[in-house]
C-alpha atoms as a printed R data frame, in Angstrom:
   type eleno elety resid chain resno      x      y       z
1  ATOM     1    CA   UNK     A     1 26.402 14.306 118.722
2  ATOM     2    CA   UNK     A     2 28.676 14.323 115.758
3  ATOM     3    CA   UNK     A     3 30.414 17.334 117.252
4  ATOM     4    CA   UNK     A     4 30.930 15.613 120.608
5  ATOM     5    CA   UNK     A     5 32.458 12.746 118.631
6  ATOM     6    CA   UNK     A     6 34.847 14.950 116.946
7  ATOM     7    CA   UNK     A     7 35.698 16.732 120.002
8  ATOM     8    CA   UNK     A     8 36.413 13.596 121.804
9  ATOM     9    CA   UNK     A     9 38.660 12.308 119.193
10 ATOM    10    CA   UNK     A    10 40.697 15.610 119.166
11 ATOM    11    CA   UNK     A    11 40.730 16.117 122.812
12 ATOM    12    CA   UNK     A    12 43.097 13.019 123.511
13 ATOM    13    CA   UNK     A    13 45.899 12.682 126.002
14 ATOM    14    CA   UNK     A    14 48.997 13.113 123.417
15 ATOM    15    CA   UNK     A    15 51.732 13.374 125.925
16 ATOM    16    CA   UNK     A    16 55.095 12.733 124.318
17 ATOM    17    CA   UNK     A    17 53.944 10.492 121.414
18 ATOM    18    CA   UNK     A    18 53.075 10.751 117.793
19 ATOM    19    CA   UNK     A    19 49.265 10.503 117.955
20 ATOM    20    CA   UNK     A    20 46.959 10.830 114.892
21 ATOM    21    CA   UNK     A    21 44.812 13.391 116.687
22 ATOM    22    CA   UNK     A    22 47.743 15.889 116.619
23 ATOM    23    CA   UNK     A    23 48.063 15.380 112.837
24 ATOM    24    CA   UNK     A    24 44.341 15.730 112.252
25 ATOM    25    CA   UNK     A    25 44.234 18.978 114.287
26 ATOM    26    CA   UNK     A    26 47.174 20.384 112.481
27 ATOM    27    CA   UNK     A    27 45.618 19.647 109.038
28 ATOM    28    CA   UNK     A    28 42.355 21.145 110.031
29 ATOM    29    CA   UNK     A    29 44.196 24.329 111.250
30 ATOM    30    CA   UNK     A    30 45.991 24.460 108.082
31 ATOM    31    CA   UNK     A    31 42.644 24.139 105.763
32 ATOM    32    CA   UNK     A    32 40.890 26.794 107.793
33 ATOM    33    CA   UNK     A    33 43.958 29.197 107.477
34 ATOM    34    CA   UNK     A    34 43.979 28.551 103.759
35 ATOM    35    CA   UNK     A    35 40.261 29.214 103.522
36 ATOM    36    CA   UNK     A    36 40.463 32.524 105.361
37 ATOM    37    CA   UNK     A    37 43.659 33.653 103.604
38 ATOM    38    CA   UNK     A    38 46.106 33.456 106.518
39 ATOM    39    CA   UNK     A    39 49.787 33.166 105.726
40 ATOM    40    CA   UNK     A    40 51.417 29.610 105.652
41 ATOM    41    CA   UNK     A    41 53.169 30.241 108.860
42 ATOM    42    CA   UNK     A    42 49.929 30.874 110.599
43 ATOM    43    CA   UNK     A    43 49.034 28.405 113.486
44 ATOM    44    CA   UNK     A    44 46.335 27.546 115.799
45 ATOM    45    CA   UNK     A    45 44.821 25.275 118.385
46 ATOM    46    CA   UNK     A    46 41.648 23.644 119.213
47 ATOM    47    CA   UNK     A    47 40.387 24.099 122.725
48 ATOM    48    CA   UNK     A    48 37.648 22.652 124.728
49 ATOM    49    CA   UNK     A    49 35.355 25.671 125.424
50 ATOM    50    CA   UNK     A    50 34.838 29.394 125.160
51 ATOM    51    CA   UNK     A    51 36.399 30.135 128.581
52 ATOM    52    CA   UNK     A    52 39.755 28.570 127.734
53 ATOM    53    CA   UNK     A    53 39.560 30.259 124.316
54 ATOM    54    CA   UNK     A    54 39.248 33.534 125.889
55 ATOM    55    CA   UNK     A    55 41.968 32.867 128.413
56 ATOM    56    CA   UNK     A    56 44.247 32.032 125.641
57 ATOM    57    CA   UNK     A    57 43.262 34.797 123.324
58 ATOM    58    CA   UNK     A    58 43.669 37.634 125.716
59 ATOM    59    CA   UNK     A    59 47.511 37.332 125.982
60 ATOM    60    CA   UNK     A    60 47.868 37.010 122.328
61 ATOM    61    CA   UNK     A    61 46.082 40.110 121.477
62 ATOM    62    CA   UNK     A    62 48.095 42.011 124.066
63 ATOM    63    CA   UNK     A    63 51.330 40.752 122.124
64 ATOM    64    CA   UNK     A    64 49.794 41.988 118.843
65 ATOM    65    CA   UNK     A    65 49.546 38.564 117.634
66 ATOM    66    CA   UNK     A    66 45.902 38.858 116.349
67 ATOM    67    CA   UNK     A    67 44.969 40.524 113.131
């Protein structure tokens, strides 16, 4: 239930404005990057499920973006 609440909060329609959901997502990505030792310029994105995650990861690995 808590995961659904967090997911709903981060999965907001943020078209063209400055929303807190974007700032929260960016901060969490920075924290995770620091925890696993990625460089400061590393970035990331939250997605709604594994299908879209795989869809987004496939082109990145083909370009040599993944470690």
